[in-house]
C-alpha positions, 0 to 999 in steps of 0.5 A: 462448442468453442463459440458457446464456451467463449460467449458464456465466459465473456458474458460472465465477465461482462455481468461482473463488471456491470455489478461492480459499476453499481458498487462505486464504493469499490472503485470511486476513490472518494476517500481523499485527504490532504494537509492544508496551510491553515494556521497551526493548532495551538501547542496545548492541543498537540500531543507528543509525537514519535516519528519512527523510521526503519531504514535499510540501505536508504542512502539514496532516499534520505537526502530527498525525504529526511529534510521534509521530516526535519522541517516539520513544525510540531512541538514535542515531536521526535524522529527516531531512525533505525539503521537496519544493518545497512551496507550503503552508509545510511547512518552516515547519510542521516547524520550528515543531513541532520547536522545541517538542521535545527532538529535533532534526530535519534539514530539507532543502530539496529541488530538482527531480529530474534527468531519469529520476527520479520526484519522490518517489524523488529526494526520498528520495535526497536524504535518503539522501545526508545520512543516517548510520544503519546502518538507514533507515526510509522513512516518509510524512509522513502516517503516525503512529507509535505509541510504541516503534515504531522500537525494536520494528521494528528489533528485529523485523528483527534478531531475524528476520534480515530485511534489509527490513521493511515495514508496511502502515499502517492506512488511514482508513475514515471516510466512505462512499467510504472504508468502501466502497473502502479495505478492498477496496484492501487485499483486492485487494493481499493477494490479488495479493501474499500477505504469507506468500509475501512472507516466504517466501524460496522464493517469488518474490512480493515486496511492500512498503508505502511508508508504512513501509519499514525497510531496512538500509543494507547491503542498500540498498548491495548493490542499488546504492541506489534509483537502480536503480529511480529512474523506478518509479511503484510505488517500494516494490514495485520496491525489494522486488522488487530486494531479493528478487531479490538473495536478501535476506530481507524481510517485509510485515505489516498493522498498526495501530501505524502509522496513515495520517491521510490522509482519503479522504472523496471518491471522487476521493481514492481514484480518484487514489491508485489511478489513479496506479499500477494500470496499472503494476501490470499492467506497462503491458501492454494485453493484461493490462488487457483480461484484468483487466477481463474477469476483474473483470467475470466475477468480481464483476459477473456474479453480480449480473447473473445475479440481476438477469436472473432478477428480470427473467425473462430466465434460468432459476432455475439462474443466480441460484442459482449467482450466490448461491453465487458471492456467498456464497463471495466474501463469506466470503473478504472477512470477515477484511479487514472485521474488520481494519478493524472494520466491520460484517460486512454490508460483505462484500456491497459487494465487487462494487461496489468491484470495479466501481470499481476496474476503472474506476480501472484503465482510468483509470490506463491512460489516464493512462499513454497520455497520459504523466501521473502525480501526486505530491502534487498535482503532475501531471508528465510521466512520466520513463520 
């Protein structure tokens, strides 16, 4: 009986991975975009741009990122940084760095969000309120921009006639936990929201990466601004969904032209990041949570258990054979992600372990929701929903 159950479950896993292998849109990572060093566009072709940066306790990040914004060659641009009640001298750090640059930066002292607003979205709203650009670039304080990024990104939006363009910044993979979990994070995200489908106006799939989002003011005004999703925990995804539902074109790409300098040295760093929003990705459905947990157990854990059961002489040889097929197919779909992060190909076999940990993080996220907690840059507050 145990042998039959093990063989059946591992067969389901292998069948899924076989089907996925023939759906490369979900794992090939083909939507890449990079800024170039080509001659800048004529000034007359560039619309005005407001770069809006919410910053909460980012005193350690700004020395590594703010200079990359101030060095951008984009006439008619402004940088607006909202100090979201920081306690680490974020405002003073920003002013000190800006004083050594030829570009001015506007620093706003943020205040507590009104009832119903999340902290980050209220910080963004305060920046939007004083901005003047025809286009708005929302970026996180820990994102370093390569030279010419602003010009190239705006040019991309205009050339491709996109009202919203988002880049998934290259995430840090230094350290054991980051190498194990960060590539898997991108893999799972791309699987759920294939970037090719995000671009396709015929598809209902929408997604964005909040670390770097360029949007036209016209589009933002059309949907009524960010107030329409002011209580969204996953604000970037909510914005993308509203833009696409309004019939406006958008795109999302992988890049190394925008780099997150935030380290993920400890398991808790990644755990907190995922647990903050994973349950919201499931639309806060407990039924969906049960389905997700069962699915991850079958797809990622069952093949490993099948092999271990054979070693323990619990099951027949058919089970480990099917398990090896499942693991091999799984590894093939993970190769493009591992290559994007410039890691050794042997890392493809760590995906089941990463899957197990992400399953635990998702359960943790559900418990956070149950107790009404979420975190924005170290500030644990009651959910505004």
